[in-house]
N, C-alpha and C positions, 0 to 999 in steps of 0.2 A: 925658774929652777931647772937646772940641767938634769939629764937622765941620771947621772951619778948622784947628784943631790937628792933626786926623787927617790932613788933606791934607799938612800940613808933615811929619808923621811918616812918611807913605808915601814922600814925596820923599826924606827923609833915609835911609830904609831902602834905597831904590833906589840912591842915591848911594853908600851903603856897599857894596852888592853890586858896583857898577861899580868902586869903588876896590879891592876885593879882587882882582878879575880884571885890573885895570890896562888896561881897554879903553875906547875912546871910548863915550860914553853912547848906547846904542841902545834905551833903554827906551821902550816905547809908552805913551802917556798913560793914566792911570788914571781910572775903572775900564775894563776891556776884557773882552769876552766872545768868545774865539776858541779854536779847536782843542780844544774839549771837547764831548762829545756831549750834556751836560746844559746847554750854554750858560752855564756857570759864569762869573761875573764875577771876574776877578783884579784885585787892586789895582794891579799893575804887572807888566810883562814886560820882562826884560832878555835880549838876545841877546849872549852872550859867546863869541865865536869858535866859533860853531856850536852851542853849548849854550844852550838856551832855558830860562830860569828864570822861574817864575811866582811872584810875591810875594804872600803873604797876610798882611795886617797885623792884629794883635790888640792891643787897648789894654792888656792885662794878660798878664804872663808867669807868673801863678800856675799851679800844677800842674792845678787844675781847669779853667781856661780853655784851657790848652795841650792837655789831654786831649780836651776838646770839639773844639778845632781839628783835632787829629789824626784824630778820627772823621770830621769833615767832609771832610778832605783824602783820607782813605782811600776815601770814596765817589767822589770825583772820579777817583781813580786807577783804580777799578774801571770807570768809565764812559769810559775811553780819552781821555786828554788829549794823545795823539799826540806823545810824546817830551818834553813839558814836564816840568821838574823843579820840584816845589813847594818854596818856601822860606818858612818861617814867620818873621815879623818881629814883635818885641815890644820894649817899652822896656827890659826887663831879664829875662834868663832865668836863674833860680836853678838850683842843682845838681839838685834834684828834677825840675824841668821838663826840664832837659837830659837826664836819664836816660830820661824818657818819650820824648823825641825820638829818642834813641839806640835804644831798643827798637823804635820805629816806623820806623827808618832814614830819618828826616826831616831835611832840611837846615834850618838855622835861623841867624838872626843877631839881635842886639839893638842898640839905639841907645846902649848903654853900652860898645860896642867888642868884645863877645864874638861868636864865630861858630863854626859847624862846618858846612862845606860838603863833601859827598862826592858826586862825580859821575864819569862815565867819564873817566879820565885826570886827575882832580882830587881832591886832598885838602888842605883848608885848615882849620886850627883855631887859634883864638886865644881862650884862656880866662883867667879870673882877674881881669878888670877889675871894679871895684866898681860897685854900682848907682848910677847918676847921678840916679835919679828917686825915691830914698827921701826922703819928706817929713819935716820936723821934727815931732816929736810923733807919730810913727808909732803907730797904735793897738796895744793889747796883742794879742799873738798868740792865735789860737784854740787853740793847743796849750800854753798856760801850765800851771802846776802843777795847777790844778783842771780847766781846760778839756780837758786830755788825757784826762780820764775819759770825756768824751763821745765823742771819737774812738775810744778803745779799745773802748768798749761797742758803737759802731756797727760796727766792723770785726770784732767777734766773730761777728756774723750780718749780713754786708753785703748780703745779698739780701732781708732781711726789714725792711719798714717798721716804725717804732716810734713810738708816741704820745709827744709831747714831755713830757707829764706822767709817763709811764712811764719815760722816759729820765732825768728828774730824780730820781725815786724810786730807780731802780736804781743811780745814781751818787752818791747822797747830797748832791746839789746842790739849791739852791732853784730854783723854777721861773723866777724872773727871771734868774738867772745862766745857767741852761740855755738860755733863749730868746736871750740875748745871744750865747752861744757858737755856737748853731745858726745865728743870723743871720750871724755872720762866715763860717761854713762855706758858707752859701748864697751870700753875696756872692763868695766865692772860687770858686764853681762846683763845689764838692766834694760838696754834698748838696742835696736839694730838699725842700720841704714840699709835701705833697699831702693828699688826703682821708684816706688811711690813716695819715698821720703823716710822720715824717722818713725819707727814703730816701737811701742812698748812691748818687750818680750814677756814680762810677767808683772802685771800691775800690783799684785800683792807684794812681790819682792821690792819693787821700786818704792812703794809706799813705806814698807818696813825700813828700807835703807835710809830714806829721808827722815823718818821718825827717829831712827837711831842717832842720827847726826844732829837733830834739832834741839835747840835750847830756847825756851820761851823767855828766859831772863836776858836774852840778847836785845829784846825790846825794852823800851823805857816804860816801866809799870808804876802808875801812881795809885796807891791803895787808899781807899777811903770808905766813908759810910754815908748813906742816904736813908733817911727814915722811910720805912716801907713795911708792908705786911707780908711780903714775900718776893721771890725772885721774879715771877712773872709781872707783877705790878711794877716792880722797880725798873726792869728793862724797857717796859712800855713807856714809863714816864721819862726815862733818859732819852729814848728814841724820839719821843714827841718834842722834847726841848731841842735836841740836836737838829732835827728836821726843820723846826720852825726857824732856827738860826742859820739854816742852810750850811751846816757843818758837815764835812765828809766824815762818815762813821760807818761802822759795821759791827754787829754783835758777833762774838765768837765763843769758842769753848762751850761751857754748859748751857747758856741761853740759846746759842745757835743749834746745839744738839737737840734741845727741847723743841725749838721751833721747826726744825727739819723732820724730827721723828716722833715727837710727843712721847718720848720714851720715859723720862724721869723728871720729877720736879727738881728744883735747885734753889740755893740761897745766894750763891756768889754769881754776880753778873760781870762778865768781862766784855769790854767794848773798845774796839780800836777807834782812835780819833787821829786825824791827820797831823794835828799840831798840838803843842802843849796847851792845855785848857787855860784860858785867861781867867782873871779874877771874876769878871762879870758872868762868865759861864758857870763857874763854880757856885757863885751866889744864886743864880737862877735854879741850878740843880739842887741847891741846899746841900752841897757836897762838903763834908768835913774830912780833910786828909788825915788818916790814921791807919797804921798797919794792923794793930790789934783789933779784932772784931770787924774787920773790913767786910763789907758785902758788895762792894763795887770796885772793879779795877778799870781805870781809864788807861789805855795803852797806846803810846805813840810808837808805831812800828819802826824797825830799823830799815825797812824797805817798803815802798808803796805797793809792791806786788801783792801784798796781803789783800788788797781791795779788788784784785782781778777776779772776775766771776761773781761778784756780790749780787744778791737778789733780794727783792722785798718779799718777806714771808709774813703774812698777817699784818702788814703795815710796818714791819720792822726790817731794816736792812741788815742782812746776814752775810757773812763770808761764805764762800763756796764750801760745800761739805768736806772737800779735801783739806782745806785750811782749818776748818773746825776740828777735824780729826787730829791733825798734827798739833794744834794748840792745846788739846786736852792732855797731852803728855805731862805727867807729874802734877796735874791740877788736883785740887782736893775734891771732897765729896765723892760722887759716883762717876768720876771722870773716865775710868777704864771701861766700865760697862757702857757708858754713853758713847765712847769712841767706837767700841765694837758694834754697837747698834747702827751707827752711821755707816761704818764700813760694810756691814752686812746688807743693809737695806737700800743704800743710795748710790754707791758708785763702784761696787765690786760684784757685779751680777753675773759675770762670765764664769767660765770653767775654773778659773784660778781663785774664785772667791773662797774665803775661809769660813 
């Protein structure tokens, strides 16, 4: 976005904030440096019935750029902005970026009509409006079938830089493909290239961006039922059969979350298998294929990368916690709580943990 367009966008964001509060426009011209000990320049300021909102415009609402803006705004908050309420404004704020703002308790709005403003005596929320700025021919996501291998590998050791050549070798991708995917992640503000290699700038933002793009139904899911007294007994029985037959498998979603954290019981067992289960395997499992009342999902993944980082936990092979977290998106039962427990306890232990 050019300087001219940026000025228009800031004005539109200011008008949107004024419209939300239904007050006469009292916005001070942009940029302005007031009421902050570090002489921070805000893009605009709106006085709405005694509440002073300081608008910060960013040209992208990608999780990486939003996470960076949050860190900058947190510094301003620490340096005393004397009652000012920061509002982050972007063209479009996706679900992953919205979650980052919620975790930071940051007000935000976008030029697509969405907003969440929480202030003393004020709660305003308007969500679900589509992205008005999506361009025709939008480039392929960095989290596509093969690209997700890069993100998964980086999140396994988010504090450790890795050479791009090493990243390519460990994910089974050619160096050209790896470079293109890393470039997209760099452009999104999610990773950076340095002397030591590729480094994750904010693991929370990278995880959120991948989750936002992820769809479990891109895998081939076979829903069925196996007689069992509960999820724990079921996944143990399935694992025993698959191991005996030397089938490549890995528990994911709810059973993986339970095995990794012991956080919550479960009924539905989700298990990756490398190939479509043959009739003999189904018979040995006593598997009846049926969607209604299913307590077992056998899942043939759209990419073998889901098996990267698997480990035996209490004798059952599980996907890496990062994959389990991603696979819990839109799952039934207590999937959201289980996902947050994985994120909190297992692989986001640094300063950016939520």
